[in-house]
N, C-alpha and C positions, 0 to 999 in steps of 0.2 A: 386465510388471506391468499387471494389469487393476485399475483404480482402485476399482471397487465390487464386486469378485468375492466378497468376504465370506469368503474362505478363511482368513484369519488372525484374523478378528474373530468374537466370539460371534454367534449368529443374531440375538439381539435388537438388538445394535449394528448389524448389517447391515440389519435391518428399519428402524431409525431413519434410517440414512444413505441408504437407498434411497428415502425419501420425497421427492416432487418439490419440496417447499418448502425442504429442508435446504440444497441447493447455493446457490440464490439468496440465502437468508438469511445463509449463511456468507460469501458474496462481499460482500454489503452490509455485514456487520459488519467484514470485513477492511478495507474502504475507507472506513468511516464517518468516521473522523477526517479523512481527506483531503477527502471530500465536504463535510462540515460546515465544515471550514477554508476550502475554496475558495469556498463560498457566503458565508461570513462575510467573507472578504477582498473579495469582489466587492461586497458591501453596504456595506462600510466601507473603501473603497479607500485613503483617506488614511492610515488606520491600517496598512494592508498596506504602503504605501510606507514609512511610518515604521519598521515592523518590519524591512524589508529594509535600510534605511539603518543601523539599530541594529546589524545584524550585518555591516556593512561591504560590502554588496553594492550596487555602483553600475554603471549608473544604477538607482537604487532603483525607479523606476516601471516600468522594463522587467522587472526581476526580479519585482516584484509581479504584473504582468500575466501573466508566464510561470507563476508559481505558481498563480494563479487558473485559467488554462487547463489546466494539467497536472492539478491536483487535481480539477477537475470533469470534464473530458473523459476523463482516465485512469480515474477512478472508474467512470464510466458504461461504459467499455470492459470493465472487469473484471466489473461487475455483469451487464451484458447479454451477456457472452461473445462480444463482437465485437471483433476486433483486440486480444484480451487481452494478447498479447505486447507490443504497443506501449503500451497503457495501463499495464500493470504495470511495463514498462521505464521509462516516464516517471516514474511514481510512485517507483520504486526510485532513479532518478537524483536526483530531487528530495530524497529521503530521505538519500542520500549527501551532498549539499550541506548539508542541515540538520545531519547528524551532524558534519560537519567544521567548520562555522561556529558552531553553537549548543551543541555538546556537546564542546568541546575540553578534555577532562579533563586532557590532558597539559600544559596551561597553567594549571591551577588547583591549589589546595591545600584541605585540610580538607574541610568538609561540601560546599562547592561542587564539589570534585573528585569526591567520593562520588556526588553527585546527577548530575553530568555523565557519569560513567562508567556508571552505571545506565541513564541515558537513551540513551547511545550504543549500548549492547548491546540495549536494547529496540528501537531503530530498526533495528539489524542483524537482529533477529528478524522485524520487519515485512518487510524486504527478502527474507528467506528465505521467508516466507509468500507473498509476491507471486510468487516464483520457483515455488513449489509449486503455486500456483493456475494459473500458466501451463502447467506440466507436466501437471497434471490435465486442464486443458482440451484440451491436445494429445492426451492419451491417450484421453479420451472421444470426441473427434472422430475419431481414427484407428480406434477400435473401431466407431463408428457408420458410418464410411465403408466399412469392410470387412464390414459386416453381421454382426459378431460380437456 
């Protein structure tokens, strides 16, 4: 699979996707919620601790610090295409934890269940996008390493 070969897309789509700004912008958009969340947690660390405690994660300060580090460092790894696998992996693991503690639709009923179920699968989609970003980065690197 060559990521930007354009074989299955119309020429105009290929032309847009081949622009040098599309990849960085897409990577930034992918991690924007994490990056903003990490910065916000760092600036309001007491609230970040309270959030972790609210979801039953103890020690809350440790979980808050881990969230800040993973959200900021992981996002930068993805955006800058450096150690994408570890940045995306960390963000994915953080998202799994969030899915299990904050979107426990199996423990809820009514509208709360409906909202938690939707959020659970939206988070699952984010994890899939992080996997795809890592795969794309590997493919692009492999292609450039082999001079293709």
